[in-house]
HTML snippet that shows the backbone in 3Dmol.js (N, CA, C, O; Angstrom):
<script src="https://3Dmol.org/build/3Dmol-min.js"></script>
<div id="view" style="width:600px;height:400px;position:relative"></div>
<script>
const pdb = `
ATOM      1  N   ASN A   1     -27.508 -94.845 249.846  1.00  0.00           N
ATOM      2  CA  ASN A   1     -26.530 -95.788 250.572  1.00  0.00           C
ATOM      3  C   ASN A   1     -25.391 -96.087 249.506  1.00  0.00           C
ATOM      4  O   ASN A   1     -24.698 -97.092 249.667  1.00  0.00           O
ATOM      5  N   LYS A   2     -25.196 -95.332 248.531  1.00  0.00           N
ATOM      6  CA  LYS A   2     -24.010 -95.526 247.501  1.00  0.00           C
ATOM      7  C   LYS A   2     -23.215 -94.287 247.544  1.00  0.00           C
ATOM      8  O   LYS A   2     -23.660 -93.147 247.680  1.00  0.00           O
ATOM      9  N   LEU A   3     -21.974 -94.648 247.410  1.00  0.00           N
ATOM     10  CA  LEU A   3     -20.828 -93.515 247.178  1.00  0.00           C
ATOM     11  C   LEU A   3     -20.516 -93.678 245.719  1.00  0.00           C
ATOM     12  O   LEU A   3     -20.285 -94.800 245.269  1.00  0.00           O
ATOM     13  N   GLN A   4     -20.500 -92.568 244.931  1.00  0.00           N
ATOM     14  CA  GLN A   4     -20.069 -92.677 243.518  1.00  0.00           C
ATOM     15  C   GLN A   4     -19.086 -91.452 243.333  1.00  0.00           C
ATOM     16  O   GLN A   4     -19.373 -90.323 243.731  1.00  0.00           O
ATOM     17  N   ILE A   5     -17.946 -91.759 242.721  1.00  0.00           N
ATOM     18  CA  ILE A   5     -17.018 -90.867 242.526  1.00  0.00           C
ATOM     19  C   ILE A   5     -16.393 -90.965 241.098  1.00  0.00           C
ATOM     20  O   ILE A   5     -16.442 -92.056 240.529  1.00  0.00           O
ATOM     21  N   GLU A   6     -15.816 -89.908 240.492  1.00  0.00           N
ATOM     22  CA  GLU A   6     -15.184 -89.862 239.198  1.00  0.00           C
ATOM     23  C   GLU A   6     -13.708 -89.227 239.383  1.00  0.00           C
ATOM     24  O   GLU A   6     -13.519 -88.124 239.896  1.00  0.00           O
ATOM     25  N   ILE A   7     -12.800 -89.983 238.946  1.00  0.00           N
ATOM     26  CA  ILE A   7     -11.376 -89.370 239.043  1.00  0.00           C
ATOM     27  C   ILE A   7     -10.810 -89.294 237.669  1.00  0.00           C
ATOM     28  O   ILE A   7     -10.970 -90.217 236.870  1.00  0.00           O
ATOM     29  N   THR A   8     -10.130 -88.179 237.370  1.00  0.00           N
ATOM     30  CA  THR A   8      -9.464 -88.070 236.158  1.00  0.00           C
ATOM     31  C   THR A   8      -7.897 -88.368 236.422  1.00  0.00           C
ATOM     32  O   THR A   8      -7.309 -87.735 237.299  1.00  0.00           O
ATOM     33  N   PHE A   9      -7.351 -89.172 235.782  1.00  0.00           N
ATOM     34  CA  PHE A   9      -5.890 -89.569 235.919  1.00  0.00           C
ATOM     35  C   PHE A   9      -5.192 -88.990 234.790  1.00  0.00           C
ATOM     36  O   PHE A   9      -5.732 -88.987 233.684  1.00  0.00           O
ATOM     37  N   LEU A  10      -4.012 -88.488 234.975  1.00  0.00           N
ATOM     38  CA  LEU A  10      -3.116 -87.863 233.980  1.00  0.00           C
ATOM     39  C   LEU A  10      -2.264 -88.984 233.115  1.00  0.00           C
ATOM     40  O   LEU A  10      -1.792 -88.827 231.989  1.00  0.00           O
ATOM     41  N   GLY A  11      -2.198 -90.155 233.952  1.00  0.00           N
ATOM     42  CA  GLY A  11      -1.240 -91.125 233.204  1.00  0.00           C
ATOM     43  C   GLY A  11      -1.342 -92.333 234.102  1.00  0.00           C
ATOM     44  O   GLY A  11      -2.209 -92.418 234.971  1.00  0.00           O
ATOM     45  N   VAL A  12      -0.400 -93.305 233.866  1.00  0.00           N
ATOM     46  CA  VAL A  12      -0.138 -94.518 234.714  1.00  0.00           C
ATOM     47  C   VAL A  12      -0.040 -94.028 236.150  1.00  0.00           C
ATOM     48  O   VAL A  12       0.617 -93.034 236.455  1.00  0.00           O
ATOM     49  N   ASP A  13      -0.716 -94.763 237.010  1.00  0.00           N
ATOM     50  CA  ASP A  13      -0.749 -94.401 238.495  1.00  0.00           C
ATOM     51  C   ASP A  13      -1.156 -95.546 239.262  1.00  0.00           C
ATOM     52  O   ASP A  13      -1.494 -96.598 238.719  1.00  0.00           O
ATOM     53  N   HIS A  14      -1.134 -95.366 240.582  1.00  0.00           N
ATOM     54  CA  HIS A  14      -1.613 -96.263 241.650  1.00  0.00           C
ATOM     55  C   HIS A  14      -2.643 -95.316 242.415  1.00  0.00           C
ATOM     56  O   HIS A  14      -2.463 -94.113 242.608  1.00  0.00           O
ATOM     57  N   LEU A  15      -3.725 -96.039 242.809  1.00  0.00           N
ATOM     58  CA  LEU A  15      -4.770 -95.452 243.704  1.00  0.00           C
ATOM     59  C   LEU A  15      -5.121 -96.036 245.018  1.00  0.00           C
ATOM     60  O   LEU A  15      -5.484 -97.212 245.020  1.00  0.00           O
ATOM     61  N   ASN A  16      -5.071 -95.456 246.016  1.00  0.00           N
ATOM     62  CA  ASN A  16      -5.582 -95.982 247.319  1.00  0.00           C
ATOM     63  C   ASN A  16      -6.606 -95.160 247.791  1.00  0.00           C
ATOM     64  O   ASN A  16      -6.359 -93.971 247.995  1.00  0.00           O
ATOM     65  N   LEU A  17      -7.777 -95.640 248.005  1.00  0.00           N
ATOM     66  CA  LEU A  17      -8.985 -94.887 248.638  1.00  0.00           C
ATOM     67  C   LEU A  17      -9.332 -95.366 250.018  1.00  0.00           C
ATOM     68  O   LEU A  17      -9.848 -96.455 250.269  1.00  0.00           O
ATOM     69  N   GLY A  18      -8.978 -94.394 250.931  1.00  0.00           N
ATOM     70  CA  GLY A  18      -9.435 -94.947 252.461  1.00  0.00           C
ATOM     71  C   GLY A  18     -10.556 -93.950 252.783  1.00  0.00           C
ATOM     72  O   GLY A  18     -10.673 -92.804 252.349  1.00  0.00           O
ATOM     73  N   LEU A  19     -11.364 -94.619 253.640  1.00  0.00           N
ATOM     74  CA  LEU A  19     -12.542 -93.851 254.311  1.00  0.00           C
ATOM     75  C   LEU A  19     -12.297 -93.684 255.788  1.00  0.00           C
ATOM     76  O   LEU A  19     -11.970 -94.603 256.539  1.00  0.00           O
ATOM     77  N   TYR A  20     -12.483 -92.429 256.138  1.00  0.00           N
ATOM     78  CA  TYR A  20     -12.180 -91.955 257.513  1.00  0.00           C
ATOM     79  C   TYR A  20     -13.351 -91.320 258.273  1.00  0.00           C
ATOM     80  O   TYR A  20     -14.173 -90.693 257.605  1.00  0.00           O
ATOM     81  N   ASP A  21     -13.507 -91.413 259.552  1.00  0.00           N
ATOM     82  CA  ASP A  21     -14.581 -90.704 260.271  1.00  0.00           C
ATOM     83  C   ASP A  21     -14.176 -89.289 260.461  1.00  0.00           C
ATOM     84  O   ASP A  21     -13.109 -88.830 260.052  1.00  0.00           O
ATOM     85  N   GLN A  22     -15.116 -88.596 261.129  1.00  0.00           N
ATOM     86  CA  GLN A  22     -14.987 -87.067 261.497  1.00  0.00           C
ATOM     87  C   GLN A  22     -13.714 -86.909 262.309  1.00  0.00           C
ATOM     88  O   GLN A  22     -12.969 -85.972 262.022  1.00  0.00           O
ATOM     89  N   GLN A  23     -13.405 -87.714 263.270  1.00  0.00           N
ATOM     90  CA  GLN A  23     -12.246 -87.683 264.193  1.00  0.00           C
ATOM     91  C   GLN A  23     -10.966 -88.073 263.417  1.00  0.00           C
ATOM     92  O   GLN A  23      -9.907 -87.877 264.014  1.00  0.00           O
ATOM     93  N   GLY A  24     -10.909 -88.595 262.178  1.00  0.00           N
ATOM     94  CA  GLY A  24      -9.732 -88.952 261.269  1.00  0.00           C
ATOM     95  C   GLY A  24      -9.372 -90.370 261.674  1.00  0.00           C
ATOM     96  O   GLY A  24      -8.204 -90.737 261.542  1.00  0.00           O
ATOM     97  N   LYS A  25     -10.342 -91.234 262.183  1.00  0.00           N
ATOM     98  CA  LYS A  25     -10.008 -92.629 262.292  1.00  0.00           C
ATOM     99  C   LYS A  25     -10.366 -93.443 261.106  1.00  0.00           C
ATOM    100  O   LYS A  25     -11.468 -93.359 260.564  1.00  0.00           O
ATOM    101  N   ARG A  26      -9.472 -94.188 260.734  1.00  0.00           N
ATOM    102  CA  ARG A  26      -9.649 -94.974 259.470  1.00  0.00           C
ATOM    103  C   ARG A  26     -10.729 -95.984 259.699  1.00  0.00           C
ATOM    104  O   ARG A  26     -10.699 -96.792 260.627  1.00  0.00           O
ATOM    105  N   ILE A  27     -11.781 -95.891 258.718  1.00  0.00           N
ATOM    106  CA  ILE A  27     -12.885 -96.906 258.772  1.00  0.00           C
ATOM    107  C   ILE A  27     -12.527 -98.085 258.064  1.00  0.00           C
ATOM    108  O   ILE A  27     -12.555 -99.192 258.601  1.00  0.00           O
ATOM    109  N   THR A  28     -12.159 -97.881 256.768  1.00  0.00           N
ATOM    110  CA  THR A  28     -11.787 -98.999 255.797  1.00  0.00           C
ATOM    111  C   THR A  28     -10.933 -98.450 254.635  1.00  0.00           C
ATOM    112  O   THR A  28     -10.731 -97.243 254.508  1.00  0.00           O
ATOM    113  N   THR A  29     -10.509 -99.243 253.915  1.00  0.00           N
ATOM    114  CA  THR A  29      -9.830 -99.096 252.540  1.00  0.00           C
ATOM    115  C   THR A  29     -10.881 -99.501 251.599  1.00  0.00           C
ATOM    116  O   THR A  29     -11.265-100.666 251.496  1.00  0.00           O
ATOM    117  N   LEU A  30     -11.362 -98.464 250.879  1.00  0.00           N
ATOM    118  CA  LEU A  30     -12.518 -98.869 249.786  1.00  0.00           C
ATOM    119  C   LEU A  30     -11.880 -99.518 248.706  1.00  0.00           C
ATOM    120  O   LEU A  30     -12.488-100.413 248.118  1.00  0.00           O
ATOM    121  N   LEU A  31     -10.514 -99.129 248.295  1.00  0.00           N
ATOM    122  CA  LEU A  31     -10.004 -99.576 246.934  1.00  0.00           C
ATOM    123  C   LEU A  31      -8.625 -99.472 246.858  1.00  0.00           C
ATOM    124  O   LEU A  31      -8.059 -98.484 247.325  1.00  0.00           O
ATOM    125  N   ILE A  32      -8.013-100.381 246.321  1.00  0.00           N
ATOM    126  CA  ILE A  32      -6.532-100.150 245.782  1.00  0.00           C
ATOM    127  C   ILE A  32      -6.655-100.612 244.268  1.00  0.00           C
ATOM    128  O   ILE A  32      -7.110-101.699 243.911  1.00  0.00           O
ATOM    129  N   ASP A  33      -6.194 -99.644 243.465  1.00  0.00           N
ATOM    130  CA  ASP A  33      -6.366 -99.771 241.953  1.00  0.00           C
ATOM    131  C   ASP A  33      -5.047 -99.510 241.265  1.00  0.00           C
ATOM    132  O   ASP A  33      -4.343 -98.595 241.694  1.00  0.00           O
ATOM    133  N   GLU A  34      -4.661-100.215 240.264  1.00  0.00           N
ATOM    134  CA  GLU A  34      -3.641 -99.973 239.335  1.00  0.00           C
ATOM    135  C   GLU A  34      -4.356 -99.153 238.092  1.00  0.00           C
ATOM    136  O   GLU A  34      -5.381 -99.572 237.553  1.00  0.00           O
ATOM    137  N   ILE A  35      -3.736 -98.014 237.728  1.00  0.00           N
ATOM    138  CA  ILE A  35      -4.320 -97.183 236.661  1.00  0.00           C
ATOM    139  C   ILE A  35      -3.450 -97.376 235.492  1.00  0.00           C
ATOM    140  O   ILE A  35      -2.241 -97.224 235.666  1.00  0.00           O
ATOM    141  N   ASN A  36      -3.910 -97.702 234.274  1.00  0.00           N
ATOM    142  CA  ASN A  36      -3.090 -98.172 233.154  1.00  0.00           C
ATOM    143  C   ASN A  36      -2.809 -96.972 232.201  1.00  0.00           C
ATOM    144  O   ASN A  36      -1.955 -97.013 231.315  1.00  0.00           O
ATOM    145  N   GLY A  37      -3.609 -95.895 232.464  1.00  0.00           N
ATOM    146  CA  GLY A  37      -3.163 -94.762 231.516  1.00  0.00           C
ATOM    147  C   GLY A  37      -4.243 -93.643 231.900  1.00  0.00           C
ATOM    148  O   GLY A  37      -5.062 -93.780 232.809  1.00  0.00           O
ATOM    149  N   ALA A  38      -4.134 -92.557 231.107  1.00  0.00           N
ATOM    150  CA  ALA A  38      -4.690 -91.293 231.349  1.00  0.00           C
ATOM    151  C   ALA A  38      -6.197 -91.501 230.973  1.00  0.00           C
ATOM    152  O   ALA A  38      -6.561 -92.299 230.109  1.00  0.00           O
ATOM    153  N   GLY A  39      -7.083 -90.666 231.743  1.00  0.00           N
ATOM    154  CA  GLY A  39      -8.452 -90.883 231.390  1.00  0.00           C
ATOM    155  C   GLY A  39      -9.284 -90.729 232.786  1.00  0.00           C
ATOM    156  O   GLY A  39      -8.755 -90.555 233.883  1.00  0.00           O
ATOM    157  N   LYS A  40     -10.613 -90.820 232.552  1.00  0.00           N
ATOM    158  CA  LYS A  40     -11.476 -90.774 233.743  1.00  0.00           C
ATOM    159  C   LYS A  40     -11.964 -92.218 234.251  1.00  0.00           C
ATOM    160  O   LYS A  40     -12.132 -93.114 233.424  1.00  0.00           O
ATOM    161  N   LYS A  41     -12.137 -92.382 235.299  1.00  0.00           N
ATOM    162  CA  LYS A  41     -12.543 -93.604 235.887  1.00  0.00           C
ATOM    163  C   LYS A  41     -13.648 -93.452 236.847  1.00  0.00           C
ATOM    164  O   LYS A  41     -13.572 -92.513 237.640  1.00  0.00           O
ATOM    165  N   GLU A  42     -14.679 -94.251 236.892  1.00  0.00           N
ATOM    166  CA  GLU A  42     -15.758 -94.088 237.833  1.00  0.00           C
ATOM    167  C   GLU A  42     -15.865 -95.209 238.724  1.00  0.00           C
ATOM    168  O   GLU A  42     -15.660 -96.359 238.335  1.00  0.00           O
ATOM    169  N   TYR A  43     -16.176 -94.923 239.892  1.00  0.00           N
ATOM    170  CA  TYR A  43     -16.134 -95.908 241.097  1.00  0.00           C
ATOM    171  C   TYR A  43     -17.526 -95.813 241.776  1.00  0.00           C
ATOM    172  O   TYR A  43     -18.070 -94.714 241.883  1.00  0.00           O
ATOM    173  N   SER A  44     -18.047 -96.818 242.185  1.00  0.00           N
ATOM    174  CA  SER A  44     -19.372 -96.851 243.029  1.00  0.00           C
ATOM    175  C   SER A  44     -19.145 -97.946 244.054  1.00  0.00           C
ATOM    176  O   SER A  44     -18.686 -99.058 243.790  1.00  0.00           O
ATOM    177  N   PHE A  45     -19.519 -97.509 245.269  1.00  0.00           N
ATOM    178  CA  PHE A  45     -19.299 -98.215 246.561  1.00  0.00           C
ATOM    179  C   PHE A  45     -20.563 -98.391 247.341  1.00  0.00           C
ATOM    180  O   PHE A  45     -21.288 -97.398 247.368  1.00  0.00           O
ATOM    181  N   ASP A  46     -20.946 -99.385 247.939  1.00  0.00           N
ATOM    182  CA  ASP A  46     -21.801 -99.456 249.058  1.00  0.00           C
ATOM    183  C   ASP A  46     -21.470 -98.392 250.147  1.00  0.00           C
ATOM    184  O   ASP A  46     -20.284 -98.212 250.425  1.00  0.00           O
ATOM    185  N   PHE A  47     -22.321 -97.760 250.707  1.00  0.00           N
ATOM    186  CA  PHE A  47     -22.084 -96.851 251.900  1.00  0.00           C
ATOM    187  C   PHE A  47     -23.030 -97.171 253.002  1.00  0.00           C
ATOM    188  O   PHE A  47     -23.907 -96.352 253.275  1.00  0.00           O
ATOM    189  N   PRO A  48     -22.936 -98.231 253.629  1.00  0.00           N
ATOM    190  CA  PRO A  48     -23.750 -98.510 254.699  1.00  0.00           C
ATOM    191  C   PRO A  48     -23.639 -97.987 256.120  1.00  0.00           C
ATOM    192  O   PRO A  48     -24.098 -98.554 257.112  1.00  0.00           O
ATOM    193  N   TYR A  49     -22.932 -96.766 256.101  1.00  0.00           N
ATOM    194  CA  TYR A  49     -22.733 -96.074 257.244  1.00  0.00           C
ATOM    195  C   TYR A  49     -23.792 -95.083 257.674  1.00  0.00           C
ATOM    196  O   TYR A  49     -24.520 -94.574 256.822  1.00  0.00           O
ATOM    197  N   SER A  50     -23.914 -94.779 258.986  1.00  0.00           N
ATOM    198  CA  SER A  50     -24.781 -93.824 259.498  1.00  0.00           C
ATOM    199  C   SER A  50     -24.700 -92.345 258.881  1.00  0.00           C
ATOM    200  O   SER A  50     -23.746 -92.015 258.178  1.00  0.00           O
ATOM    201  N   ASP A  51     -25.626 -91.580 259.147  1.00  0.00           N
ATOM    202  CA  ASP A  51     -25.657 -90.202 258.688  1.00  0.00           C
ATOM    203  C   ASP A  51     -24.516 -89.565 259.503  1.00  0.00           C
ATOM    204  O   ASP A  51     -24.358 -89.893 260.679  1.00  0.00           O
ATOM    205  N   GLY A  52     -23.596 -88.524 258.815  1.00  0.00           N
ATOM    206  CA  GLY A  52     -22.780 -87.864 259.368  1.00  0.00           C
ATOM    207  C   GLY A  52     -21.676 -87.435 258.473  1.00  0.00           C
ATOM    208  O   GLY A  52     -21.844 -87.481 257.255  1.00  0.00           O
ATOM    209  N   VAL A  53     -20.558 -87.021 258.989  1.00  0.00           N
ATOM    210  CA  VAL A  53     -19.409 -86.446 258.107  1.00  0.00           C
ATOM    211  C   VAL A  53     -18.284 -87.527 258.111  1.00  0.00           C
ATOM    212  O   VAL A  53     -17.886 -88.099 259.125  1.00  0.00           O
ATOM    213  N   TYR A  54     -17.763 -87.759 256.676  1.00  0.00           N
ATOM    214  CA  TYR A  54     -16.730 -88.668 256.557  1.00  0.00           C
ATOM    215  C   TYR A  54     -15.651 -87.983 255.653  1.00  0.00           C
ATOM    216  O   TYR A  54     -15.900 -86.923 255.079  1.00  0.00           O
ATOM    217  N   TYR A  55     -14.543 -88.568 255.550  1.00  0.00           N
ATOM    218  CA  TYR A  55     -13.598 -88.096 254.632  1.00  0.00           C
ATOM    219  C   TYR A  55     -12.999 -89.114 253.767  1.00  0.00           C
ATOM    220  O   TYR A  55     -12.622 -90.174 254.266  1.00  0.00           O
ATOM    221  N   LEU A  56     -12.881 -88.889 252.533  1.00  0.00           N
ATOM    222  CA  LEU A  56     -12.508 -89.852 251.589  1.00  0.00           C
ATOM    223  C   LEU A  56     -10.934 -89.416 251.180  1.00  0.00           C
ATOM    224  O   LEU A  56     -10.728 -88.343 250.614  1.00  0.00           O
ATOM    225  N   ASN A  57      -9.901 -90.291 251.499  1.00  0.00           N
ATOM    226  CA  ASN A  57      -8.599 -89.902 251.340  1.00  0.00           C
ATOM    227  C   ASN A  57      -8.132 -90.693 250.056  1.00  0.00           C
ATOM    228  O   ASN A  57      -8.118 -91.923 250.017  1.00  0.00           O
ATOM    229  N   LEU A  58      -7.745 -89.869 248.994  1.00  0.00           N
ATOM    230  CA  LEU A  58      -7.391 -90.396 247.866  1.00  0.00           C
ATOM    231  C   LEU A  58      -5.746 -90.254 247.682  1.00  0.00           C
ATOM    232  O   LEU A  58      -5.271 -89.120 247.637  1.00  0.00           O
ATOM    233  N   HIS A  59      -4.986 -91.277 247.588  1.00  0.00           N
ATOM    234  CA  HIS A  59      -3.634 -91.298 247.621  1.00  0.00           C
ATOM    235  C   HIS A  59      -3.143 -91.903 246.448  1.00  0.00           C
ATOM    236  O   HIS A  59      -3.381 -93.094 246.247  1.00  0.00           O
ATOM    237  N   THR A  60      -2.386 -91.132 245.523  1.00  0.00           N
ATOM    238  CA  THR A  60      -1.744 -91.607 244.212  1.00  0.00           C
ATOM    239  C   THR A  60      -0.280 -91.287 244.285  1.00  0.00           C
ATOM    240  O   THR A  60       0.278 -90.761 245.248  1.00  0.00           O
ATOM    241  N   ASN A  61       0.297 -91.673 243.124  1.00  0.00           N
ATOM    242  CA  ASN A  61       1.787 -91.614 243.006  1.00  0.00           C
ATOM    243  C   ASN A  61       2.080 -89.972 243.112  1.00  0.00           C
ATOM    244  O   ASN A  61       3.096 -89.544 243.659  1.00  0.00           O
ATOM    245  N   THR A  62       1.239 -89.256 242.625  1.00  0.00           N
ATOM    246  CA  THR A  62       1.475 -87.785 242.450  1.00  0.00           C
ATOM    247  C   THR A  62       0.955 -86.865 243.635  1.00  0.00           C
ATOM    248  O   THR A  62       1.120 -85.645 243.605  1.00  0.00           O
ATOM    249  N   GLY A  63       0.310 -87.526 244.691  1.00  0.00           N
ATOM    250  CA  GLY A  63      -0.026 -86.655 245.855  1.00  0.00           C
ATOM    251  C   GLY A  63      -1.291 -87.265 246.661  1.00  0.00           C
ATOM    252  O   GLY A  63      -1.686 -88.413 246.459  1.00  0.00           O
ATOM    253  N   ARG A  64      -1.773 -86.552 247.415  1.00  0.00           N
ATOM    254  CA  ARG A  64      -2.906 -87.058 248.311  1.00  0.00           C
ATOM    255  C   ARG A  64      -3.881 -85.935 248.282  1.00  0.00           C
ATOM    256  O   ARG A  64      -3.566 -84.759 248.102  1.00  0.00           O
ATOM    257  N   GLN A  65      -5.132 -86.399 248.479  1.00  0.00           N
ATOM    258  CA  GLN A  65      -6.224 -85.269 248.438  1.00  0.00           C
ATOM    259  C   GLN A  65      -7.318 -85.913 249.500  1.00  0.00           C
ATOM    260  O   GLN A  65      -7.520 -87.127 249.491  1.00  0.00           O
ATOM    261  N   SER A  66      -7.960 -85.102 250.345  1.00  0.00           N
ATOM    262  CA  SER A  66      -9.052 -85.548 251.152  1.00  0.00           C
ATOM    263  C   SER A  66     -10.380 -84.811 250.664  1.00  0.00           C
ATOM    264  O   SER A  66     -10.322 -83.606 250.417  1.00  0.00           O
ATOM    265  N   VAL A  67     -11.478 -85.455 250.533  1.00  0.00           N
ATOM    266  CA  VAL A  67     -12.723 -85.018 250.146  1.00  0.00           C
ATOM    267  C   VAL A  67     -13.737 -85.114 251.291  1.00  0.00           C
ATOM    268  O   VAL A  67     -13.869 -86.194 251.867  1.00  0.00           O
ATOM    269  N   LYS A  68     -14.393 -84.147 251.620  1.00  0.00           N
ATOM    270  CA  LYS A  68     -15.463 -84.272 252.699  1.00  0.00           C
ATOM    271  C   LYS A  68     -16.704 -84.676 252.138  1.00  0.00           C
ATOM    272  O   LYS A  68     -17.248 -84.110 251.190  1.00  0.00           O
ATOM    273  N   ILE A  69     -17.232 -85.878 252.871  1.00  0.00           N
ATOM    274  CA  ILE A  69     -18.531 -86.461 252.343  1.00  0.00           C
ATOM    275  C   ILE A  69     -19.596 -86.245 253.550  1.00  0.00           C
ATOM    276  O   ILE A  69     -19.320 -86.587 254.699  1.00  0.00           O
ATOM    277  N   VAL A  70     -20.770 -85.683 253.216  1.00  0.00           N
ATOM    278  CA  VAL A  70     -21.672 -85.617 254.260  1.00  0.00           C
ATOM    279  C   VAL A  70     -22.832 -86.421 253.760  1.00  0.00           C
ATOM    280  O   VAL A  70     -23.353 -86.264 252.656  1.00  0.00           O
ATOM    281  N   LYS A  71     -23.188 -87.283 254.651  1.00  0.00           N
ATOM    282  CA  LYS A  71     -24.358 -88.155 254.398  1.00  0.00           C
ATOM    283  C   LYS A  71     -25.625 -87.832 255.128  1.00  0.00           C
ATOM    284  O   LYS A  71     -26.629 -88.523 254.957  1.00  0.00           O
TER     285      LYS A  71
END
`;
const viewer = $3Dmol.createViewer("view");
viewer.addModel(pdb, "pdb");
viewer.setStyle({}, {cartoon: {color: "spectrum"}});
viewer.zoomTo();
viewer.render();
</script>
């Protein structure tokens, strides 16, 4: 019931992590973070959601990426 992710940043950035259900409906914003410089950051979140397919949307100054999560 934990979601753990590691993200490598190339420099100063902003991060917005959103969690979506299989139909694309936003469930919650997990995190908004200010990134001070290049390097790896690890994040851990409680994940009290039922079994199924979810999408984690990572939005930064340099782009956006979605990652499929299967619980």
